[in-house]
C-alpha positions in Angstrom: 1.4 18.7 -52.0 -1.6 18.6 -49.7 -4.1 17.0 -52.2 -1.7 14.2 -53.4 -0.8 13.5 -49.7 -4.4 13.2 -48.8 -5.1 11.0 -51.8 -2.3 8.6 -51.0 -3.3 8.6 -47.3 -6.9 7.6 -48.2 -5.5 4.9 -50.5 -3.4 3.5 -47.7 -6.4 3.5 -45.3 -8.6 1.7 -47.9 -5.9 -0.9 -48.5 -5.4 -1.5 -44.8 -9.2 -2.0 -44.3 -9.2 -4.5 -47.1 -6.5 -6.6 -45.5 -7.9 -8.2 -42.4 -4.7 -10.2 -42.0 -2.9 -6.9 -41.3 -5.7 -5.1 -39.4 -7.0 -7.7 -37.0 -3.6 -8.3 -35.2 -3.4 -4.6 -34.3 -6.5 -5.1 -32.1 -6.5 -8.8 -31.2 -3.0 -9.4 -30.0 -2.8 -6.3 -27.7 -6.2 -7.2 -26.3 -5.1 -10.7 -25.5 -2.0 -9.4 -23.7 -4.1 -6.9 -21.9 -6.5 -9.5 -20.6 -3.7 -11.8 -19.5 -1.7 -9.1 -17.8 -4.8 -7.6 -16.1 -6.1 -11.0 -14.9 -2.8 -12.4 -13.7 -0.7 -9.5 -12.5 -3.1 -7.3 -10.6 -1.4 -8.3 -7.3 1.7 -6.3 -8.4 -0.1 -3.1 -7.4 0.7 -4.1 -3.7 4.4 -4.1 -4.4 6.4 -1.3 -2.6 7.0 1.5 -5.0 4.0 0.8 -7.3 2.1 4.0 -8.1 -1.1 4.2 -6.1 -3.9 3.0 -8.3 -7.3 1.4 -7.6 -7.8 0.1 -11.2 -5.1 -2.1 -12.6 -6.9 -2.3 -16.0 -6.5 1.5 -16.3 -2.8 1.2 -15.6 -2.3 -1.5 -18.2 -4.5 0.0 -20.9 -1.8 2.3 -22.3 0.5 -0.7 -22.7 -2.0 -2.3 -25.0 -2.3 1.0 -26.9 1.5 1.3 -27.4 1.8 -2.3 -28.5 -1.0 -1.8 -31.0 0.5 1.4 -32.3 4.0 -0.1 -32.7 2.5 -3.1 -34.6 0.7 -0.6 -36.8 4.1 1.1 -37.6 5.5 -2.2 -38.5 2.6 -2.9 -40.7 3.1 0.5 -42.5 6.7 -0.6 -43.2 5.5 -3.9 -44.6 2.9 -2.2 -46.8 5.6 0.1 -48.3 7.9 -2.9 -48.9 5.1 -4.8 -50.6 4.5 -1.8 -52.9 8.2 -1.8 -53.8 8.1 -5.6 -54.4 5.0 -5.4 -56.6 6.3 -2.5 -58.7 3.6 0.0 -57.6 6.3 2.2 -56.1 8.1 2.4 -59.5 4.9 3.4 -61.2 4.2 5.9 -58.4 7.5 7.8 -58.8 6.9 8.1 -62.6 3.6 9.8 -61.9 3.4 13.6 -61.4 3.3 13.3 -57.6 5.5 15.2 -55.2 8.0 12.9 -53.7 7.4 14.0 -50.2 3.7 13.2 -50.6 4.7 9.5 -50.7 5.9 9.8 -47.2 3.3 12.3 -46.0 0.4 10.2 -47.3 1.5 7.1 -45.4 1.9 9.2 -42.2 -1.5 10.7 -42.6 -3.0 7.2 -42.9 -1.0 6.1 -39.8 -2.3 9.1 -37.8 -5.9 8.4 -38.7 -5.6 4.7 -37.9 -3.8 5.4 -34.7 -6.7 7.6 -33.5 -9.0 4.7 -34.2 -6.8 2.2 -32.4 -6.6 4.3 -29.3 -10.4 5.0 -29.3 -11.0 1.2 -29.6 -9.0 0.5 -26.4 -10.5 3.4 -24.5 -14.0 2.2 -25.3 -13.1 -1.4 -24.7 -11.4 -0.5 -21.4 -14.5 1.4 -20.2 -16.8 -1.5 -21.1 -14.7 -3.8 -18.9 -14.4 -1.5 -15.9 -11.5 0.9 -16.6 -11.7 4.4 -15.4 -10.4 7.5 -17.1 -9.1 9.8 -14.3 -8.6 12.7 -16.7 -12.2 12.7 -17.9 -13.2 13.9 -21.4 -10.1 16.1 -21.7 -7.9 13.1 -20.7 -9.5 11.0 -23.4 -8.8 13.7 -26.0 -5.2 14.0 -24.9 -4.7 10.2 -25.2 -6.2 10.1 -28.7 -4.1 13.0 -29.9 -0.9 11.6 -28.4 -1.7 8.1 -29.7 -2.2 9.5 -33.2 1.1 11.3 -33.0 2.9 8.1 -31.7 1.4 6.1 -34.6 2.8 8.7 -37.0 6.3 8.3 -35.4 6.2 4.5 -35.5 5.0 4.5 -39.1 7.9 6.8 -40.1 10.3 4.4 -38.5 8.6 1.5 -40.4 8.9 3.4 -43.7 12.6 4.2 -43.1 13.3 0.5 -42.6 11.2 -0.5 -45.6 13.0 1.9 -48.0 16.3 0.4 -47.0 15.2 -3.2 -46.8 12.9 -3.2 -49.9 11.5 -6.6 -48.8 8.5 -7.2 -46.7 10.0 -10.3 -45.1 12.9 -8.2 -43.8 10.6 -5.6 -42.3 8.5 -8.4 -40.8 11.6 -9.8 -39.2 11.7 -6.7 -37.0 8.7 -8.1 -35.1 10.9 -9.5 -32.2 12.6 -6.1 -31.9 9.3 -4.4 -31.4 8.6 -6.6 -28.3 12.2 -6.1 -27.0 11.8 -2.3 -27.1 8.3 -2.6 -25.6 9.4 -4.7 -22.6 12.5 -2.6 -22.0 10.3 0.4 -21.3 7.8 1.4 -18.6 4.9 0.4 -20.7 3.9 -2.6 -18.6 5.4 -1.8 -15.2 6.7 1.3 -13.4 10.4 2.1 -14.1 11.2 1.9 -10.4 10.2 -1.8 -10.2 12.4 -2.9 -13.1 15.6 -4.7 -12.3 19.0 -3.5 -13.6 19.9 -3.0 -16.4 16.3 -2.9 -17.6 15.6 0.2 -15.4 18.5 2.1 -16.9 17.5 1.1 -20.5 13.9 2.1 -19.7 15.0 5.6 -18.6 16.7 6.1 -22.0 13.9 4.5 -24.0 11.7 7.1 -25.7 8.8 4.6 -25.6 8.8 4.9 -21.8 7.9 8.5 -22.0 5.2 7.9 -24.7 3.7 5.2 -22.6 3.7 7.3 -19.4 2.2 10.2 -21.4 -0.7 7.9 -22.4 -1.0 6.4 -18.9 -1.2 9.6 -16.9 -4.5 10.9 -18.2 -6.0 7.5 -17.9 -4.8 6.2 -14.5 -3.7 9.3 -12.6 -5.4 12.4 -14.0 -4.2 15.5 -15.8 -0.7 15.8 -14.1 1.4 18.0 -16.4 4.9 16.7 -16.4 4.5 13.2 -17.8 2.0 14.4 -20.4 4.3 17.2 -21.5 7.2 14.8 -21.7 5.2 12.3 -23.6 4.3 14.9 -26.3 7.8 16.4 -26.4 9.4 13.0 -26.9 6.8 11.9 -29.5 7.4 15.1 -31.5 11.1 14.4 -31.3 10.7 10.9 -32.6 8.5 12.1 -35.4 11.1 14.6 -36.5 14.0 12.2 -36.5 12.0 9.3 -37.9 10.5 11.5 -40.7 14.0 12.7 -41.7 15.1 9.0 -41.8 12.1 8.1 -43.9 12.7 11.0 -46.4 16.4 10.0 -46.6 15.4 6.4 -47.2 13.0 7.6 -50.0 15.8 9.6 -51.6 18.1 6.6 -51.4 15.5 4.4 -53.0 14.9 7.0 -55.8 18.6 7.2 -56.5 18.9 3.4 -56.5 15.9 3.2 -58.9 17.4 5.8 -61.3 
């Protein structure tokens, strides 16, 4: 189980690195949004109720991370759908490979890529003046949480792909990604969101993941948001992984 999962994970990473049309948007698009938001919305820190921060770039940096990780999850789903369309998936299930390794391998690749994505934004943020309030430990927490979040989003993407079976359908989920992102506290504090966005944000798991990433960067090692971020992320991984496995079984039954 472990060896096939690692092999499939390495294959997924190699394919991602060979497809710049998939890889570049994960870094370029969130970076553009980050630059625009940081340059044009810094005055929002003076609004009543905005958490005290002296570095708006540090506050916005986790939003770029979450956006990049969500796009990565969507790309994982597109990659699975392309493998189904090309017939590679049918060849894979005829090989002596544990079925769960098909899901596990893709999740391993997502976790590794997620760590790289988060590290990219941490380094880029530091180069442009961001400050990491939590220091080295804060950076490590952010990378670990980002890697886990990437795993969760990839599992969701896979679950959709196994059901949709077409890359175009999975790609059509792109607007939904931004809807979920903006109906969270990724870009702005929950208290400053108008109704009903504030209520939706409170129920949106992405809010807790974003706050878990933001706290070590912008505010320091304050326990509650970080613990909540990890707890919600593990919960999403569990549910999404079950959905991905169920989707795989449905796809295997359909192919039989």
